[in-house]
C-alpha positions in Angstrom: 96.2 -85.3 68.8 98.5 -84.9 71.8 96.2 -86.9 74.0 94.6 -89.2 71.5 96.7 -92.3 72.3 96.3 -91.8 76.0 92.5 -91.3 75.8 92.0 -94.3 73.5 94.1 -96.6 75.7 92.4 -95.5 78.9 89.0 -96.1 77.3 90.0 -99.5 76.0 91.2 -100.5 79.5 88.0 -99.3 81.1 85.8 -101.1 78.5 87.6 -104.4 78.6 89.1 -104.5 82.1 92.4 -105.5 80.5 95.9 -104.2 81.5 96.5 -101.6 78.7 99.6 -99.4 78.6 100.9 -97.0 76.1 104.0 -94.9 75.2 104.6 -92.1 72.7 107.5 -92.6 70.2 109.9 -89.7 70.3 111.6 -90.8 67.1 108.5 -90.8 64.8 110.5 -89.2 61.9 112.9 -92.2 61.8 110.5 -94.9 62.8 107.3 -93.8 61.1 105.0 -94.5 64.1 103.5 -92.3 66.8 103.7 -94.6 69.7 103.0 -98.1 71.1 100.0 -99.7 72.8 100.4 -102.9 74.8 98.0 -105.3 76.4 99.4 -107.6 79.1 97.5 -110.8 79.6 98.6 -113.8 81.8 102.2 -112.4 81.9 102.3 -112.2 78.1 102.7 -108.7 76.5 101.1 -108.0 73.1 102.3 -104.8 71.4 101.0 -102.6 68.5 102.8 -99.9 66.7 100.4 -96.9 66.7 99.6 -94.4 63.9 97.4 -91.5 65.0 95.0 -89.9 62.5 92.9 -86.9 63.1 90.3 -88.0 60.5 90.4 -91.4 58.8 89.0 -91.7 55.3 89.2 -94.5 52.7 91.9 -92.6 50.8 94.0 -92.1 53.9 93.5 -95.7 55.0 94.8 -97.0 51.7 97.9 -94.9 52.1 98.4 -95.8 55.7 98.1 -99.5 55.2 100.2 -99.9 52.1 102.9 -102.2 53.5 102.0 -101.2 57.0 100.0 -104.1 58.4 103.1 -104.6 60.5 105.3 -101.8 61.8 108.8 -102.6 63.0 107.8 -106.2 63.9 104.7 -104.9 65.7 101.2 -105.2 64.5 99.9 -101.8 63.2 97.1 -100.0 65.1 95.3 -96.9 63.8 93.7 -94.6 66.3 91.4 -91.8 65.4 88.8 -89.6 67.3 86.0 -91.4 65.5 85.8 -94.2 62.9 82.3 -94.7 61.4 81.1 -98.2 60.6 81.7 -97.6 56.9 85.4 -97.1 57.4 85.6 -99.6 60.2 84.3 -102.4 57.9 87.0 -101.5 55.4 89.6 -101.7 58.2 88.4 -105.2 59.1 88.4 -106.3 55.5 92.0 -105.0 55.2 92.9 -106.7 58.5 93.9 -103.4 60.0 93.4 -102.9 63.8 91.8 -99.7 65.0 90.6 -97.8 68.1 88.5 -94.6 68.5 87.3 -92.4 71.3 83.7 -93.5 70.9 84.8 -97.0 72.2 84.8 -98.8 68.8 87.7 -101.2 68.6 89.1 -104.1 66.6 92.3 -105.7 67.8 93.3 -109.1 66.5 96.7 -110.3 67.9 96.1 -113.9 68.9 95.1 -114.8 71.5 93.9 -111.2 72.0 90.8 -110.5 70.0 88.6 -107.5 70.7 85.7 -106.4 68.5 83.5 -103.6 69.6 81.2 -102.0 67.0 78.3 -99.5 66.6 79.3 -97.0 69.3 78.7 -93.4 68.4 80.8 -90.4 69.6 79.6 -88.3 72.5 77.4 -85.4 71.3 80.0 -82.8 72.0 82.5 -84.7 69.8 80.0 -85.3 67.1 79.2 -81.6 66.9 82.9 -80.8 66.8 83.4 -83.4 64.0 80.5 -82.0 62.0 81.9 -78.5 62.2 85.2 -79.7 60.9 83.5 -80.6 57.6 84.6 -77.9 55.1 82.4 -75.2 53.8 78.7 -75.4 52.7 78.7 -78.9 51.2 78.2 -80.7 54.5 76.0 -78.1 56.2 72.2 -78.7 56.3 71.3 -77.2 52.9 74.4 -78.5 51.2 73.7 -82.0 52.5 70.5 -82.1 50.4 72.4 -81.3 47.2 75.2 -83.9 48.1 72.4 -86.4 48.7 70.9 -85.8 45.3 74.3 -86.0 43.6 74.9 -89.4 45.3 71.5 -90.6 44.2 71.9 -89.2 40.6 75.6 -88.5 39.7 74.5 -87.4 36.3 73.1 -84.2 37.9 76.6 -82.9 38.2 76.4 -81.5 34.6 72.9 -80.0 34.9 72.4 -76.2 35.2 72.4 -74.8 38.6 68.7 -74.0 38.3 68.0 -77.7 37.9 70.2 -78.6 40.9 68.4 -75.9 43.0 65.1 -77.5 42.1 66.3 -81.0 42.8 67.8 -80.2 46.2 65.2 -77.5 47.0 67.8 -74.9 48.0 68.6 -71.4 46.7 70.7 -70.9 43.6 73.4 -69.1 45.6 73.7 -72.0 47.9 74.1 -74.4 44.9 77.0 -72.3 43.7 78.7 -72.4 47.1 78.2 -76.1 47.4 79.6 -76.8 43.9 82.6 -74.6 44.6 83.2 -76.4 47.8 83.0 -79.9 46.1 85.3 -78.8 43.4 87.8 -77.5 45.9 87.7 -80.9 47.7 88.1 -82.6 44.3 84.7 -84.4 44.6 83.8 -82.8 41.3 86.5 -82.8 38.6 86.2 -80.8 35.3 86.8 -83.0 32.3 86.8 -80.2 29.8 84.4 -80.8 26.8 83.0 -83.9 28.6 81.9 -81.7 31.5 82.2 -82.5 35.2 82.3 -85.8 36.9 81.6 -86.9 40.4 84.9 -88.1 41.9 85.7 -90.4 44.8 82.1 -91.2 45.5 82.9 -93.6 48.3 84.8 -90.9 50.1 82.0 -88.4 49.4 79.5 -90.9 50.9 81.7 -91.2 54.0 81.8 -87.5 54.5 78.0 -87.2 54.0 77.4 -90.0 56.5 79.6 -88.3 59.1 77.5 -85.2 58.9 74.1 -87.0 58.5 73.2 -87.3 62.2 73.5 -83.6 63.0 73.1 -81.8 59.7 70.3 -83.8 58.1 68.5 -86.3 60.4 68.4 -83.9 63.3 66.9 -81.1 61.1 63.9 -83.1 60.0 60.6 -82.7 61.9 59.8 -86.0 63.6 56.8 -87.2 65.7 56.2 -90.4 67.5 52.8 -92.1 67.3 51.1 -95.3 68.5 49.0 -97.2 65.9 45.5 -98.6 66.8 46.6 -101.7 64.8 50.3 -101.9 64.1 49.9 -105.0 61.9 47.5 -103.2 59.7 49.8 -100.3 58.9 52.8 -102.6 58.6 51.1 -104.7 55.9 49.5 -101.8 54.0 51.4 -100.3 51.0 52.1 -96.6 51.9 52.9 -95.2 48.5 49.2 -94.6 47.6 49.1 -92.3 50.6 52.2 -90.4 49.5 54.4 -91.9 52.2 57.4 -94.3 52.3 58.8 -96.7 54.8 62.3 -96.0 56.0 64.6 -97.4 58.7 64.4 -101.1 59.7 61.2 -101.8 57.8 62.8 -100.7 54.5 66.0 -102.5 55.4 64.0 -105.7 55.9 62.4 -105.2 52.5 65.7 -104.7 50.7 67.7 -107.5 52.4 65.1 -109.9 54.0 67.7 -110.2 56.8 66.3 -108.0 59.6 63.3 -108.4 61.7 62.1 -104.8 62.4 61.9 -103.6 66.0 61.4 -99.9 65.1 59.1 -98.3 62.6 59.8 -95.1 60.6 57.7 -93.5 57.8 58.6 -90.6 55.6 55.6 -88.4 55.0 55.0 -84.7 54.0 52.4 -82.6 55.8 49.5 -83.8 53.7 50.4 -87.5 53.8 51.0 -87.1 57.5 47.4 -86.0 58.1 46.1 -88.8 55.9 48.0 -91.5 57.8 46.8 -90.2 61.2 43.2 -90.5 60.0 43.5 -93.7 58.1 45.3 -95.7 60.7 44.0 -93.9 63.8 47.4 -92.9 65.1 47.7 -91.1 68.4 50.7 -89.3 69.9 53.0 -91.3 72.1 52.5 -90.3 75.7 55.5 -89.4 77.9 56.9 -92.4 79.8 54.8 -94.8 77.7 57.0 -97.8 77.2 54.8 -100.9 76.7 54.0 -100.0 73.1 55.8 -100.0 69.7 55.9 -96.4 68.4 55.9 -95.3 64.8 58.1 -92.4 63.9 56.8 -90.1 61.1 59.6 -88.1 59.6 59.5 -85.1 57.3 61.3 -86.0 54.1 64.5 -84.0 53.4 63.2 -83.2 49.9 59.9 -84.0 48.0 58.9 -87.6 48.7 59.1 -88.7 45.0 62.8 -87.8 45.0 63.7 -90.3 47.7 61.7 -93.2 46.4 63.7 -96.4 46.4 64.0 -99.3 44.0 61.1 -101.0 45.8 57.6 -99.4 45.7 56.7 -97.8 49.0 60.2 -97.7 50.4 62.8 -95.0 50.8 66.0 -95.0 48.8 68.7 -97.4 50.1 71.0 -94.4 50.6 68.8 -93.0 53.4 68.0 -96.4 54.8 71.8 -97.1 55.0 72.4 -93.8 56.8 69.5 -94.5 59.2 70.9 -97.9 60.1 74.4 -96.6 60.8 72.9 -93.8 62.9 70.9 -96.2 65.0 71.8 -97.3 68.5 71.3 -101.0 67.7 74.4 -103.0 66.8 72.3 -105.7 65.0 71.7 -103.1 62.3 75.3 -103.0 61.2 75.3 -106.3 59.4 72.1 -105.3 57.5 73.7 -101.9 56.7 76.7 -103.8 55.2 74.3 -105.8 53.0 72.5 -102.7 51.8 75.9 -101.0 51.0 77.1 -104.1 49.0 73.8 -104.6 47.2 72.8 -101.1 46.4 75.6 -98.5 47.0 79.0 -100.1 46.3 
């Protein structure tokens, strides 16, 4: 936190080639701000009152922004190590300016307008961020149970044996994850009514933060080239025990995105069937003039991640994949999926 403002300001200056300066506020207790960030443009100086936040969540954002769109006659600016697109979208909707150390930025202080989206943190910071997530719930095995709870909140009152079967993890791990979620108040005991999943938006945000390293990276993935890409693209995959994910599924759910990448969820048996049926071959090293198909091991049994449309993965996974992609054009589609299927 001691260098957060300095690092964010220096990164913003390097990215935009603007004259960016900053100062720390030594009277935070009295003034309620951590410092100031200024941009000088054509002899005009535009200043923000800065609030530093180690980890920005929806709940924290609501508290920070209550009456604080302006701080001491200065526009408010929230700076955090990383702000994922889910939270960044909320900031923009609430007209709250923000910066992070991945290079994401939204500053609207006319005539200054900066909007940089879709940048992910450096690997070393992402690993550190993931490790900060408490206990078992957001570790690889716990992530599977949290995913199933997000997909089926009613599971929260099922016996641990059922939860273990649904998430395909050990009974002991289920207990550790549930204890963790209760400690974090994501599960609240309602007495005779049983438990209830609490703050699902915040739980989703925490799951999304851990998704790149503690779920997506743990799945076996192989790149192939199709003999006829059009054939496999237009063939329903569900009869083969497989599901489209990624941009193809996003297009099916929103009719907004023209897919440039192709991802299929398939278990070992379906994987073999697809290779034979569509004459898929491994992508060669340094092969760039083709469109690869990524076949991904599903995190749980394929029937558990079926979406609302036959042959496509659940919108929850598609949403996570879009946010984790390197393509900024996927962010608007991700927003549509969130609003239509997850909100």
